Each structure stands twice: as structure tokens, then as C-alpha cells.
N, C-alpha and C positions, 0 to 999 in steps of 0.2 A: 387799481387802471385798467380804464379796456385796451384791451390788445387782441391784436389778430397773427395769423400764423399761417403762410404760404410759405410756394415755393419763393427759392430766390429768383430772380429776373439776369438775363446774361449780363443787361445794362447795369447789372448792382456787382457782379462779380467782383469787381475792385475791392468792395468794400471788406471783402477777407482780408483785405490784407490789414484793415483796422480792427477788422474783431480775432484776429490774429494775432496781433500785437496784445491785446486786452488779453489775450485765453493766458498771458502770458504768468503763473504766479509767481506775487512779490510779495515775498513773508514781511508783516507786520513791521515795522521799524528799518525796512530797508528801501536804496532808493532800487526805481525802477531803471532797468537797460533803457538804453539809448534806441530809440523804432527802426534804427538800422539792421539791431538784432535779428526782424525778419528775414534780412538778406540770406542770411547761413541757411548753406544748402539742406542743413538738417530740421531746417524748418519752412525751409520753401518748397518741402514737399506735398505740404501742405494744401499751396494756393496756385502754384506753377500751373499754369497751362488750363485752371480748375473748367470743367465744364466740355472738355475734349473728349475723356475719358468716359466707356461706357460705363462704370462703376460711381460718379459723380451723379450726388446729391446733394443738395444745400435745401436749408431751409430759413426760410428769416419771421421774427418777429416785430410787427409796427403797428405803432402810435399814433395815432393824427397824423400818418403821411412822415414817421419817420423809423426809418429801422432802428431798434434800439437792441437786438440780438442777432444770431448767427448761430446756427449749427450743421456743419456738413459732414462729410462722407465721403469716403474713396479707398479703394483696392490700396494702400503704399507702402512702403517701406520704412514703417515712422517706428517711433519709441514703443507706442502700443501694438506692432506688429503683430499677430498669431501666423497667419498664412497669407496664400496666395488666394485664398477665395472669402476672407473675411476683412471685411472693409472697416477703417479707424477712424473712429469720431474726432472729430473740433469744437467745441464751444463757448459760445462766452457772450455775455448781458454785456450792457453800457454799466459802469460802476454806479451808475444813482436807478437802475432799474432790477439790480439784482434783491435778492431778501424778497420777492414777491411771489412766487411759483411762476414766474414765466419761463427761467429755465427747463423748468423739472415738464411744464406745458412741453416748450420743445422739443425737450429730449423723448419725451412719451410717441410725440409725433412722429418724428424721427424711424422709433423703434416699429412702430406700423407699419414704416413706410418702407424702412426694407423688408419689414418681413413679406411686403404685398410683393416685396421683388423678389422673391425667394433666396433671399438669405439669409442662414441658419444661426448665424451668430455677428457679432458685431462686435469692439474693441477699443477701449482707450488707455493711455497714460497720464495717471494725475501723484503730483507730488501729495505725501502723507499726510503734509501740513494743510492741503486747500479744502475749507472749508467744503469743497464741492464735495469734495468724497463722502459726505453723508445722501447726497443727492442721488449720488450714480448709484450708490448703493439702494434706494429707496426706490431706485428705477428698476433695480432690479441687475446691476451690474454685483460683479464675484470675484474676489483676487484668485487671477491662475497663476503671477509671482509676482517678486518684490523686489528691489534693492535695498540700500540705506535710504535713499530719500523718495522712490516711488514705487506706485502700484502700478502693475498693468492688469486689466480688468476687462474683463467679459461678459455679455448680454443673452444668454442663449434665447432666439425668435421662435 
């Protein structure tokens, strides 16, 4: 699949709602929550007024003019929060585009952009059962904290 990775345009910020919903891990055999779940304050922190904070950085993957994935970072008090100097990441791809290396390419490009912007590290939170844990480790993330369900992971840049 031929794709390009580029910065998200301001006119595309609204797509982050869809990608935030796609980022919710749903274990096999479980029913996906209603899309309204992204209205919860603990999830809105990822997308609310995206682009208005100096730390907001977003990239998309595009195939034939169709946006199929996104990764975005901002300093926020989220599940993967480390400190007020470390941006947290969110990443997701449309279901039919997973497992093709596009997420890894998106992540690597975001890590390069964060490093060029002067950040020393970035963080994220991921459920332990999520298949993406393997990709995060492959791109340099290490577990710095965990609970029964989730890892908090950091990548030094």
C-alpha cells in the first residue's frame, strides 16, 4: 500500500475525534463502547482545541487522498502523563490499514519531529493486551509504570 505521511492540516483537526475513537482498544469478543465515550473529560484532553497549544503536533497517513491514520502529541495530563515537559502520544489507524507497517512509520516520523522540536522524551499509555505494545517497544518505548491493565511507556529521544 502506497502512503504518504504529512502534517495534519487545521481543516483536518476534526478527524482526530474519529481517530481517538479508533485508538480505544477493544479486546477480542468485547463490544466496542459507543462513540460518545470520547466526550468524557479524560478522553477530551487528547483532542480538545487541538492546534491551539504550542506543543500540539499532528501527523497523518494518507492513501489516494484518504486519511487512514493519525498520530498526535501534546503536553497534557492524560493516562500516560510523565511531567509537564513530556508530550504524550495518541496513535491510531483505520482497522483495514493495520498490520502493514504504517503505524510504525507514523510513530517513527513523530519521534523524529519531537526530537527536532527539542523534546527529550515522549510518553503514552497502552493496555497490556493491545497488540500495539510490540510496535511501541520496537520503536524505542520502555515501560516505566504499570497497573493491572495498562503500561505507561516512555521513549527517550
